[in-house]
Structure formats: C-alpha cells, structure tokens
C-alpha positions as CSV (number, residue, x, y, z in Angstrom):
1,M,-10.1,136.7,69.2
2,T,-13.2,134.6,68.7
3,D,-15.0,134.4,72.1
4,Q,-16.0,130.7,71.8
5,P,-15.4,127.7,69.6
6,W,-17.6,127.1,66.5
7,Q,-21.0,125.7,67.6
8,G,-22.0,124.4,64.2
9,D,-20.7,121.3,62.5
10,A,-17.3,120.8,60.9
11,C,-18.5,121.3,57.4
12,S,-20.0,124.7,58.2
13,L,-16.7,125.7,60.0
14,M,-14.8,124.9,56.8
15,E,-17.2,127.2,54.9
16,A,-16.4,129.9,57.5
17,F,-12.7,129.4,56.9
18,R,-13.0,129.7,53.2
19,S,-15.2,132.8,53.3
20,G,-12.9,134.5,55.7
21,E,-15.5,134.7,58.5
22,R,-13.1,132.9,60.7
23,S,-9.5,131.7,60.5
24,P,-7.9,128.4,61.7
25,V,-5.7,130.3,64.2
26,E,-8.7,132.1,65.7
27,E,-10.7,128.9,66.0
28,L,-7.8,127.0,67.6
29,E,-7.3,129.8,70.1
30,A,-11.0,129.6,71.0
31,V,-10.9,125.8,71.3
32,L,-7.8,125.8,73.5
33,A,-9.3,128.5,75.8
34,A,-12.6,126.6,76.1
35,V,-10.8,123.3,76.9
36,D,-8.8,125.1,79.6
37,Q,-12.1,126.3,81.2
38,S,-14.1,123.2,80.7
39,R,-15.2,120.9,83.6
40,L,-15.8,118.0,81.3
41,N,-12.4,116.4,81.7
42,A,-12.6,115.3,78.1
43,F,-8.9,115.6,77.3
44,S,-5.9,113.7,78.6
45,H,-3.2,115.6,76.6
46,L,-2.9,118.9,74.7
47,D,-0.3,119.9,72.2
48,P,-0.9,123.6,71.7
49,D,2.4,124.7,70.2
50,R,2.5,122.1,67.4
51,A,-1.2,122.7,66.7
52,M,-0.7,126.5,66.4
53,D,2.2,126.0,64.0
54,A,-0.1,123.8,61.9
55,A,-3.0,126.2,62.1
56,K,-0.8,129.1,60.8
57,E,0.1,127.0,57.7
58,A,-3.3,125.5,57.1
59,D,-4.6,125.0,53.6
60,V,-8.4,125.6,53.9
61,S,-9.0,124.3,50.4
62,L,-8.5,120.7,51.7
63,A,-11.5,118.7,53.0
64,F,-10.8,119.6,56.6
65,G,-8.0,122.2,56.1
66,G,-7.3,124.0,59.4
67,L,-10.0,122.2,61.4
68,P,-9.0,121.8,65.1
69,F,-9.2,118.1,65.6
70,A,-9.2,115.8,68.6
71,I,-7.8,112.2,68.6
72,K,-9.0,109.5,71.0
73,E,-6.2,108.4,73.3
74,L,-6.3,104.8,72.1
75,E,-4.9,106.0,68.7
76,P,-1.1,106.5,68.7
77,V,0.2,109.9,67.7
78,I,3.9,110.5,67.2
79,G,5.2,112.4,70.2
80,W,2.0,112.2,72.3
81,P,1.5,110.0,75.3
82,F,0.3,106.6,74.2
83,T,-1.0,105.3,77.5
84,E,-4.2,103.6,76.2
85,A,-5.8,105.3,79.2
86,S,-3.8,103.0,81.6
87,L,-1.3,103.5,84.4
88,V,0.5,100.5,83.0
89,F,1.7,102.5,80.1
90,K,1.8,105.9,81.7
91,D,5.3,106.6,80.4
92,R,4.9,105.3,76.8
93,V,5.0,107.8,73.9
94,G,3.6,107.2,70.4
95,T,6.1,106.2,67.8
96,Y,3.8,105.8,64.8
97,E,0.3,106.8,63.6
98,T,-2.5,104.7,62.3
99,T,-3.6,104.8,58.7
100,M,-6.8,106.7,59.8
101,V,-4.8,109.4,61.5
102,Q,-2.4,109.6,58.5
103,R,-5.3,110.1,56.1
104,I,-7.1,112.7,58.2
105,R,-3.8,114.6,58.5
106,Q,-3.6,114.6,54.7
107,A,-7.0,116.2,54.7
108,G,-5.6,119.2,56.6
109,V,-6.8,118.8,60.2
110,V,-5.0,120.4,63.1
111,P,-4.6,117.8,65.8
112,F,-4.4,119.6,69.2
113,G,-5.2,117.0,71.9
114,A,-6.1,113.5,72.9
115,T,-9.5,112.7,74.3
116,T,-10.2,110.5,77.2
117,S,-11.5,106.9,77.0
118,S,-12.0,103.9,79.1
119,E,-8.9,101.9,79.9
120,F,-7.9,100.0,76.7
121,G,-11.4,100.7,75.5
122,G,-12.6,97.9,77.8
123,L,-15.7,99.5,79.3
124,N,-18.7,101.6,78.2
125,V,-17.7,104.5,80.5
126,S,-14.8,106.9,80.6
127,V,-13.6,106.5,84.2
128,T,-9.9,105.5,84.7
129,P,-7.3,105.7,87.4
130,I,-5.0,107.7,85.1
131,N,-7.6,110.3,83.9
132,G,-10.4,110.3,86.4
133,V,-14.0,110.9,85.4
134,T,-15.3,112.4,82.1
135,H,-18.6,114.1,82.4
136,N,-21.6,114.4,80.1
137,P,-22.1,118.0,78.8
138,W,-25.9,117.6,79.1
139,R,-25.6,117.2,82.8
140,H,-22.5,117.3,84.9
141,G,-22.2,114.3,87.1
142,R,-23.6,111.9,84.4
143,T,-21.6,109.5,82.3
144,A,-20.3,110.4,78.8
145,G,-20.3,106.7,78.0
146,G,-17.3,105.0,76.5
147,S,-15.0,104.1,75.3
148,S,-15.1,107.2,73.1
149,G,-16.5,109.2,75.9
150,G,-14.0,112.1,75.8
151,S,-14.5,112.5,72.0
152,S,-18.3,112.6,72.5
153,A,-18.2,114.9,75.4
154,A,-15.8,117.3,73.6
155,V,-18.0,117.4,70.5
156,A,-21.4,117.6,72.2
157,G,-19.9,120.0,74.8
158,G,-19.1,122.6,72.2
159,L,-15.3,122.3,72.5
160,V,-14.4,120.9,69.1
161,T,-16.5,120.0,66.0
162,L,-14.9,116.6,65.1
163,A,-12.9,113.9,66.9
164,T,-11.9,110.3,66.3
165,G,-13.7,107.3,67.8
166,G,-13.5,103.5,67.7
167,D,-16.2,100.9,68.2
168,G,-15.5,97.3,69.3
169,G,-18.7,96.8,71.2
170,G,-20.6,100.1,70.9
171,S,-17.8,102.5,71.7
172,I,-18.9,105.1,69.1
173,R,-22.7,104.5,69.3
174,I,-23.0,104.3,73.1
175,P,-21.4,107.7,73.9
176,A,-23.0,109.2,70.8
177,G,-26.4,108.1,72.3
178,Y,-25.6,109.4,75.8
179,N,-24.4,112.8,74.4
180,G,-27.0,113.4,71.7
181,L,-24.8,112.9,68.7
182,P,-25.0,110.8,65.5
183,G,-22.6,107.9,65.6
184,L,-21.9,105.4,62.8
185,K,-20.2,102.1,63.2
186,G,-19.5,101.2,59.6
187,T,-19.4,97.7,58.1
188,Y,-16.4,95.8,59.5
189,G,-13.3,96.8,57.5
190,R,-14.7,100.0,56.1
191,I,-12.0,102.1,57.7
192,P,-8.6,100.4,57.8
193,R,-6.8,99.8,61.2
194,G,-3.2,99.6,59.9
195,P,-0.3,99.8,60.0
196,D,-0.2,97.6,63.1
197,T,-3.4,95.7,62.6
198,R,-4.6,93.4,65.4
199,I,-7.5,91.5,63.8
200,A,-8.9,89.4,66.6
201,P,-11.6,89.4,67.9
202,N,-12.9,90.7,64.6
203,T,-15.1,93.4,66.1
204,V,-13.3,96.7,66.1
205,V,-14.3,99.5,63.7
206,L,-12.9,103.0,63.6
207,G,-14.8,106.2,62.9
208,C,-15.6,109.6,64.3
209,L,-17.8,111.6,66.6
210,S,-19.5,114.6,65.0
211,R,-22.5,116.8,65.2
212,S,-24.0,116.2,61.7
213,V,-24.5,113.4,59.2
214,R,-22.6,115.3,56.5
215,D,-19.6,115.5,58.8
216,I,-19.6,111.7,59.0
217,A,-19.9,111.4,55.2
218,R,-17.0,113.8,54.6
219,Y,-14.9,111.9,57.2
220,Y,-15.6,108.6,55.3
221,D,-14.6,110.3,52.0
222,V,-11.2,111.0,53.6
223,V,-10.3,107.9,55.7
224,S,-12.2,104.9,54.3
225,G,-10.8,102.4,51.8
226,Y,-8.4,99.5,51.4
227,D,-5.0,99.5,53.1
228,P,-2.6,96.6,52.5
229,H,-1.5,96.7,56.1
230,D,-5.1,95.7,57.1
231,P,-6.1,92.5,55.2
232,T,-9.7,92.9,56.5
233,S,-10.1,96.4,55.0
234,L,-12.7,96.9,52.2
235,P,-12.2,98.5,48.8
236,R,-12.6,102.3,48.6
237,V,-16.0,103.7,47.9
238,D,-16.2,107.3,46.8
239,G,-18.9,109.9,47.0
240,W,-20.1,109.6,50.6
241,E,-20.9,113.3,51.0
242,A,-21.9,113.9,47.4
243,G,-24.3,111.0,47.6
244,L,-26.1,112.0,50.7
245,G,-29.9,112.0,50.2
246,S,-29.7,110.0,47.0
247,H,-31.4,106.8,48.3
248,D,-35.2,106.4,48.0
249,L,-36.4,105.3,51.5
250,A,-40.0,104.9,50.5
251,G,-41.2,101.3,50.8
252,R,-38.2,100.1,52.7
253,K,-39.1,97.5,55.3
254,V,-38.3,98.0,58.9
255,I,-38.3,95.8,62.0
256,V,-38.8,97.7,65.2
257,D,-37.9,96.2,68.6
258,P,-36.6,98.8,71.0
259,S,-35.3,96.0,73.4
260,L,-33.7,93.9,70.6
261,G,-35.4,90.7,71.7
262,G,-35.7,91.4,75.4
263,I,-32.7,93.5,76.7
264,P,-34.0,95.3,79.9
265,L,-34.6,99.0,79.3
266,Q,-35.0,101.7,81.8
267,P,-38.4,103.6,82.0
268,G,-39.0,105.9,79.1
269,V,-36.5,104.5,76.7
270,H,-38.8,101.9,75.0
271,E,-41.5,104.5,74.5
272,T,-39.1,107.2,73.2
273,V,-37.4,104.9,70.7
274,L,-40.7,103.4,69.5
275,A,-42.2,106.8,68.9
276,A,-39.1,108.0,67.0
277,A,-39.1,104.8,64.8
278,E,-42.8,105.3,64.0
279,Q,-42.2,108.9,63.1
280,L,-39.3,107.9,60.8
281,I,-41.4,105.3,59.1
282,A,-44.2,107.8,58.5
283,D,-41.9,110.5,57.3
284,C,-40.2,108.3,54.8
285,G,-43.1,106.2,53.7
286,M,-41.4,103.0,55.0
287,E,-43.2,99.8,55.8
288,R,-43.1,98.2,59.3
289,V,-42.9,94.5,59.3
290,D,-43.4,92.1,62.3
291,A,-40.6,89.7,63.0
292,E,-39.2,88.0,66.1
293,V,-35.8,89.2,67.1
294,D,-33.9,86.4,68.7
295,I,-30.2,87.1,68.7
296,P,-28.1,85.0,71.2
297,R,-26.5,86.8,74.1
298,L,-23.0,87.4,73.0
299,G,-21.5,89.3,75.9
300,S,-19.3,86.7,77.5
301,G,-17.7,85.5,74.3
302,W,-17.2,89.1,73.2
303,M,-15.7,89.9,76.5
304,M,-13.3,87.0,76.7
305,G,-12.1,87.5,73.1
306,N,-11.3,91.1,74.0
307,F,-9.5,90.1,77.2
308,T,-7.3,87.7,75.3
309,S,-6.2,90.5,73.0
310,L,-5.6,92.7,76.1
311,L,-3.3,90.0,77.5
312,A,-1.3,90.1,74.3
313,D,-1.0,93.9,74.7
314,L,0.2,93.6,78.4
315,E,2.6,90.8,77.6
316,D,4.8,89.9,80.6
317,Q,3.5,92.8,82.7
318,W,0.4,90.7,83.7
319,P,-0.4,89.9,86.5
320,D,2.1,92.1,88.2
321,C,0.3,95.2,86.9
322,A,-3.1,94.0,88.2
323,Q,-3.4,96.7,90.9
324,D,-2.9,99.5,88.3
325,L,-5.9,98.4,86.3
326,T,-9.6,99.3,86.5
327,D,-11.4,96.9,88.8
328,E,-13.6,95.4,86.1
329,L,-10.6,94.8,83.8
330,R,-8.6,93.1,86.5
331,V,-11.5,90.7,87.3
332,G,-12.1,90.1,83.6
333,L,-8.5,89.3,82.9
334,N,-8.4,86.8,85.7
335,L,-11.5,85.1,84.2
336,A,-9.9,85.1,80.8
337,E,-6.6,83.7,82.0
338,F,-8.1,80.8,83.8
339,L,-11.4,80.0,82.1
340,Y,-10.8,80.8,78.4
341,D,-9.8,77.6,76.8
342,L,-10.7,75.4,73.8
343,Y,-14.2,74.7,75.0
344,T,-15.1,78.3,75.9
345,A,-13.6,79.5,72.6
346,S,-15.7,76.9,70.7
347,G,-18.8,78.1,72.6
348,A,-18.1,81.7,71.7
349,E,-17.6,80.7,68.0
350,A,-20.8,78.8,68.0
351,A,-22.6,81.9,69.4
352,R,-21.0,84.1,66.7
353,T,-22.3,81.7,64.0
354,M,-25.8,81.7,65.5
355,A,-25.7,85.5,65.6
356,N,-24.6,85.7,62.0
357,T,-27.5,83.5,61.0
358,A,-30.0,85.3,63.2
359,M,-29.0,88.7,61.8
360,A,-29.0,87.5,58.2
361,D,-32.5,86.1,58.8
362,L,-33.7,89.5,60.0
363,F,-32.3,91.2,56.9
364,D,-34.0,88.6,54.7
365,Q,-37.2,90.2,56.0
366,A,-36.4,93.8,56.2
367,D,-33.9,96.6,55.2
368,F,-33.5,98.0,58.7
369,V,-33.7,96.8,62.3
370,I,-34.4,99.6,64.8
371,C,-33.8,99.4,68.6
372,A,-32.4,101.6,71.4
373,T,-28.8,102.4,71.4
374,N,-28.5,102.3,75.2
375,P,-30.8,100.7,77.8
376,D,-30.9,103.9,79.8
377,P,-30.3,107.6,79.8
378,A,-26.9,108.7,81.1
379,F,-26.3,107.4,84.7
380,P,-23.9,108.7,87.4
381,A,-20.5,109.4,85.9
382,E,-18.4,107.6,88.4
383,S,-20.3,104.3,88.0
384,P,-19.1,101.5,85.7
385,M,-22.8,100.7,84.9
386,S,-26.3,102.0,85.5
387,D,-27.2,99.3,88.1
388,T,-24.4,99.0,90.8
389,S,-26.3,97.0,93.3
390,G,-23.8,94.7,94.9
391,G,-23.8,91.2,96.2
392,T,-22.1,89.2,93.4
393,F,-18.8,87.6,93.4
394,I,-17.5,90.3,91.1
395,E,-18.0,93.0,93.8
396,L,-16.3,90.6,96.3
397,A,-13.3,90.1,94.0
398,K,-12.9,93.9,93.6
399,S,-13.2,94.5,97.4
400,S,-9.6,94.2,98.4
401,Q,-6.2,93.0,97.2
402,A,-6.5,90.0,99.5
403,A,-9.9,89.2,97.9
404,G,-8.4,89.5,94.5
405,W,-5.6,87.1,95.4
406,A,-8.2,84.6,96.7
407,F,-10.2,85.0,93.6
408,R,-7.2,84.0,91.4
409,Q,-6.6,81.0,93.6
410,I,-10.2,79.8,93.1
411,L,-9.9,80.2,89.4
412,R,-6.5,78.4,89.4
413,T,-8.2,75.5,91.1
414,V,-11.0,75.5,88.5
415,K,-8.5,75.4,85.7
416,A,-6.7,72.5,87.3
417,A,-10.0,70.7,87.7
418,G,-10.6,71.2,84.1
419,A,-8.0,68.5,83.3
420,V,-10.5,66.0,84.8
421,R,-13.7,67.7,83.7
422,P,-12.8,69.6,80.5
423,R,-16.1,71.5,80.2
424,L,-16.0,72.9,83.8
425,P,-14.4,76.2,82.7
426,R,-17.1,76.7,80.1
427,D,-19.9,75.9,82.5
428,L,-18.4,78.4,85.0
429,M,-18.1,81.0,82.2
430,D,-21.9,80.6,81.5
431,W,-22.5,81.1,85.2
432,T,-20.2,84.1,85.2
433,Q,-22.1,85.7,82.3
434,R,-25.3,85.6,84.4
435,R,-23.4,87.3,87.3
436,F,-21.8,89.9,84.8
437,A,-25.3,90.5,83.3
438,K,-25.7,94.0,84.6
439,L,-22.3,95.1,83.1
440,L,-22.8,93.2,79.8
441,D,-26.4,94.4,79.3
442,M,-24.9,97.9,78.9
443,G,-23.6,96.8,75.5
444,A,-26.1,94.1,74.7
445,L,-27.9,96.4,72.2
446,T,-24.7,97.3,70.4
447,I,-22.5,94.2,70.6
448,P,-24.4,92.1,68.0
449,A,-23.6,94.5,65.1
450,N,-19.9,94.2,66.1
451,I,-20.0,90.4,66.2
452,T,-21.7,90.2,62.8
453,G,-20.0,93.2,61.2
454,N,-23.2,94.9,60.1
455,P,-23.2,98.7,59.8
456,S,-25.1,100.3,62.7
457,M,-25.9,103.9,63.6
458,S,-27.1,105.8,66.6
459,I,-29.4,108.7,65.8
460,P,-30.4,111.3,68.4
461,V,-34.1,111.4,69.1
462,E,-35.9,112.9,72.1
463,Q,-34.7,113.2,75.7
464,V,-35.8,111.3,78.8
465,D,-35.6,113.4,82.0
466,G,-33.6,116.0,80.0
467,L,-31.0,113.5,78.8
468,P,-30.5,112.4,75.2
469,I,-31.7,109.0,73.9
470,G,-30.2,107.3,70.8
471,M,-32.2,105.3,68.3
472,Q,-30.0,102.6,66.8
473,V,-30.6,101.5,63.2
474,M,-28.8,98.5,61.7
475,A,-28.6,97.6,58.1
476,R,-27.2,94.9,55.8
477,H,-23.5,94.6,55.2
478,H,-22.1,97.4,53.0
479,Q,-25.2,99.6,53.3
480,D,-23.4,102.3,55.3
481,A,-24.5,105.0,52.8
482,L,-28.1,103.9,53.1
483,L,-27.9,104.3,56.9
484,L,-26.5,107.8,56.5
485,D,-29.6,108.7,54.5
486,V,-31.8,107.3,57.2
487,A,-30.0,109.5,59.7
488,L,-30.2,112.4,57.3
489,A,-34.0,112.0,57.1
490,V,-34.3,112.3,60.9
491,E,-31.9,115.2,60.9
492,R,-34.0,117.1,58.3
493,E,-37.4,116.4,59.8
494,R,-36.5,116.6,63.5
495,P,-33.1,118.2,63.9
496,W,-31.2,117.5,67.0
497,P,-29.3,120.1,69.0
498,L,-25.8,120.2,67.6
499,T,-24.4,120.8,71.1
500,A,-25.7,120.3,74.6
501,P,-27.9,123.2,75.9
502,D,-25.2,124.7,78.1
503,A,-22.3,124.3,75.8
504,P,-19.5,125.3,75.7
505,A,-19.0,123.7,79.2
C-alpha cells in the first residue's frame, strides 16, 4: 500500500496511473487513510465502499480516470447527505446530481467524499454548527476560508489532488488565496449549473480547487460548455489544456492596485501583491498603465440578493429554523426579510450597472486588473472575519435569543414605517452596510468580478508571516484562457508549493 496520497497535481497522478507507477485502488486507500488521520476537518461525509468499487473498475485512459475526487457539500450527490452545511437540512439526501458532477463522472473520477463549506455558501469561512471548524493546512487554528474551504484545505493539505468548488462572491478565490492554491472563477456561465438552475442573483460560478494551472485547464475541458438546463451557460470552447501557453503576453497592459480602489488591507499584503505584480510584468514584458480604480461598494446589494435566494431555499421553514442557523446568516435573513423591497432592489441594480460601467472602463484601458485576493493572511479559524471587535448592533442581535427577537420587532416596525416613508428601508440598508463593513470587506476584493461576470483568478505569490497570499488577476469577459496563461507564467517563473509545508496533515 502507498504510504501517503499523491503530493503532485492531478495530471501527474494520471500519468502515474497510466505508467503503472500507482493504481487507482492504491491511491484511494492512501487518500482514505490520510483523511482518517487528518486534523483539518475538511470532509463532512465519506463514501469509501462505493468509491472502492469505482476505483477497481476505473478506466485510466479517461481524462481523470480513477482519480480520487472530492465534491463540495453544496453540490448534490445521489445517496449522499445534501445538507448544504446546515442543521436545517441535516436529514436530507441527494436525489440528483448537477451537470458539472455528471460530466466529471463521465471523465472517470472516483468520488469518495463531500468537503465542508460555509452554511449555504453564505460566508467566506468554513465554520458551521453542523460541521464545526475547518482548519488551514499551512497553520492549524487559522481559517481555510470559504465557502469552498474544505475543498481548498483538502487539496492544499495533501489529502486529494482535485475537488469541486463554487464562487458566488469569492468562494473559490478566497480559500485558494488563504491555502496557497490557484483558483479560477470563470466568466459567468462558463460552467453550467443545471439541471436545477437558480439564476438569481446572477453571480454564482462553478469550478474546482487544484494544485496546478494545467489541472484547471483539464477540468474546464471536461465540464465547461452549454447545457439547455442552464439558459445562462456559454457555448463550449475546446482545447483548454492543449492551448496552455499559447498567448503572447508581451505588451499586454496591466492596471495594478492591490487595494482595488481603497479596500483596507492588513500589513504586508499590499507590498507582497505589488511586488508580485511587478515581477509578473517584468517576466512577461507587459506594460503597466496608471488608472483610477473606482468600483462602487457592492456588498450590501450582493448580500441581500443572496439572502432572498436563501429564503426561497428555506421556504416555509423560516423563521422557525432561525436558531439552527449560523449567527451571521440569521441576522442577514432578518435584514433581507424586512428591508429588501422595491427601493433597496432598485439601489442594488443601480450599483450593479455602475459596476459594469466601471469595470468596462478599466478594460478599455488595460488587459488585466491586478489586486489582492484577500485583505489579510488567514485569520483565526473560529472567527467569521479577521476583525471581530464588537460594539455594533450585529453583535447585539447575535447575543441571545431574546435579543434576536427584539431585533426582528425593530425591523418589523421599520417595514411598517416604510408605508409612510418608502425610502426608509433603503436608508437603513445603507446604514447597515456601514455596520456590516468588516464582514463585507472580506469579499470586497472578489465580489466585483461576480457582480460583473468577469473572469478572475487568484494566483499564489509569497507568504506573509508564513501564510499564503493570493494575487488576484481580472480580465475581460471570455478571456479565461488568457488568465490561465498569466497564472502559468507565474507558475513557471516562481513555482508555488503544491501542498502546504507539513502536508499531508
């Protein structure tokens, strides 16, 4: 038996399968043993028996034939728990599989377990009442990010080479940045989300967590392309892996602003991203151009849009299920229920339009916009955000069940008053965004690309205090392959560790 899981990328593991150096059964046994011994808490469910049957029958000639594969728990898998990381659905079991999962199965993967996420994908950390805390393999006790935190921790922690992810506000890029992995959010619609496609709020993109650029490219070869069940999905583009390195980056224009127009960054992040961007520009012969980055703050509109979708998911279980939810989700749902109306929706749509215009203006001037992926290195794992200093009404609303009840009554009063003063809820929402600022700033660097649909990629650069930092590169719509070549240039010139230094954890 192999003593540990493969520590290279998925493509090199496939080469090992085909050469006979390793077998799918040996690899699966090593993966399951490592997961059992791990302290990362990256998995919420394992299916070893079905996985072993699949490994024994694996066709290694397929793109990912025999590859042990992890699926984020927000993706339904037939026969697996489909809790969406919530106690509300703790007894629900998957009855169908998404188009992405169906396509990756056809490529020969061996699904063996579900990775942890934030509840309903609603936060940028992976801490839930149902699963507990997922840890960062670079330093136990630090966050793995979210919502694809379990997938990122498992891949960076040396447990598995490839796992699914999803990105509605940074949920691939944020954990990729915290765990030292490359993470691509493709152009909106690149990977279909059928067969049960919920389109609103028009921000969610599916993808993967991997250790290398070529793994992402091969994944896109397998799963991208139009699906009639998802009317927003894009036509298929072939040759992602074959075309790697084919774009000439010399002379490409780049806007560099690590803070993306003024998002607060923790010490060391600005300098690290700026240095990495300058190295990339020098390595590739690119041209840096000066431009003012002025993208409107989009957090509250993005947040409310997602909460309205969550209310649709919960149906008649809300508000009776409130005490089963993560504190921040409970507070946010209350805000959405009472404050999200025609006026707040119109304000969110106006901000989206402004963001589209601002992003398009930037890409009239340059091919790429570079900033940080996260405003900080990985912070304590139990925290919902890096700055947890109290004193706002949010902390008060979370403090007890009685306080939560009082909070709902206040919001109910505001909603009633809105009949006399229609813009009162929107005014209060603007005030709320300022009080939610610390939480929303965690995704302030990544949310704009979700709102506008642009492709965006987190690329590992150097570390701050021994923890990974991600450099985020955004491009024009449909330039996903060009972004992969930018990441490939960094990977070739300054290769990142494929796994955390102490992996497997």
